[in-house]
C-alpha positions as CSV (number, residue, x, y, z in Angstrom):
1,M,97.9,229.6,-184.6
2,P,101.5,228.4,-184.9
3,I,102.3,225.2,-183.1
4,H,104.8,226.8,-180.8
5,S,102.1,229.1,-179.3
6,L,99.7,226.3,-178.4
7,P,98.5,226.4,-174.8
8,I,100.5,224.4,-172.3
9,S,97.6,222.1,-171.6
10,V,98.0,220.5,-175.0
11,S,101.4,219.2,-174.2
12,A,100.2,218.2,-170.7
13,D,97.4,216.2,-172.4
14,M,99.9,214.5,-174.6
15,Q,102.1,213.7,-171.6
16,G,99.0,212.3,-169.9
17,L,98.4,210.0,-173.0
18,Q,102.0,208.8,-172.8
19,T,101.6,208.1,-169.1
20,A,98.4,206.2,-169.8
21,A,100.1,204.1,-172.4
22,A,103.0,203.3,-170.1
23,V,100.5,202.2,-167.4
24,A,98.7,200.0,-169.9
25,V,102.0,198.3,-170.8
26,A,102.9,197.9,-167.1
27,N,99.4,196.4,-166.3
28,A,99.8,194.0,-169.2
29,A,102.9,192.6,-167.5
30,I,100.9,191.6,-164.4
31,R,97.7,190.5,-166.0
32,E,96.8,186.8,-165.8
33,A,94.7,186.8,-169.0
34,F,93.9,189.1,-171.9
35,T,90.7,189.6,-173.9
36,V,91.2,189.3,-177.7
37,K,91.1,193.1,-178.0
38,S,93.8,193.7,-175.4
39,F,95.9,190.8,-176.7
40,C,95.7,192.4,-180.2
41,A,96.7,195.8,-178.8
42,I,99.6,194.6,-176.8
43,Y,101.1,192.2,-179.5
44,S,100.2,194.5,-182.4
45,V,98.3,191.9,-184.3
46,G,94.8,192.0,-185.8
47,K,91.7,190.3,-184.5
48,T,91.3,188.2,-187.6
49,Y,94.9,186.9,-187.3
50,T,94.4,186.2,-183.6
51,Y,91.3,184.1,-184.2
52,K,93.1,182.3,-187.0
53,E,95.9,181.4,-184.6
54,I,93.3,180.2,-182.0
55,K,91.4,178.2,-184.6
56,E,94.6,176.5,-185.9
57,G,95.6,175.6,-182.3
58,R,98.7,177.7,-182.0
59,L,97.2,180.1,-179.5
60,P,95.4,178.4,-176.5
61,F,92.3,180.2,-175.1
62,V,89.7,179.9,-172.4
63,K,86.0,180.8,-172.8
64,V,84.4,182.6,-169.9
65,G,80.8,183.2,-170.7
66,R,80.9,184.9,-174.1
67,K,84.4,186.2,-173.7
68,T,87.5,184.6,-175.2
69,L,90.5,185.0,-172.9
70,I,94.1,184.2,-173.6
71,R,96.2,183.4,-170.6
72,A,99.3,185.6,-170.2
73,E,101.6,182.6,-170.1
74,D,100.1,181.3,-173.3
75,A,100.4,184.7,-174.9
76,R,104.1,184.9,-174.0
77,A,104.7,181.3,-175.3
78,W,102.9,182.2,-178.5
79,F,105.0,185.3,-179.0
80,A,108.3,183.4,-178.3
81,S,107.3,180.8,-180.9
82,Q,106.9,183.4,-183.7
83,A,109.6,183.3,-186.4
84,Q,112.3,185.8,-186.0
85,G,112.4,188.6,-188.6
86,R,115.0,188.6,-191.4
87,R,118.1,190.8,-191.0
């Protein structure tokens, strides 16, 4: 089946995914803390790198039970401290 004749629901589903992604980004802006998984997704870094940053003291964290949480203000400060890319 050619792509141009796909049912309209496919494009509606894609639009729904884009909306869900936008909501996730908006929710990230008002969260007080992130799990390691959500931190990695929002800042586009890997879990291993995140735990390395925590271990080396560059990314403060809080343990709540078994969960490792990163406060939103600490996440923003960490991001701001990262070296600028080369131009």
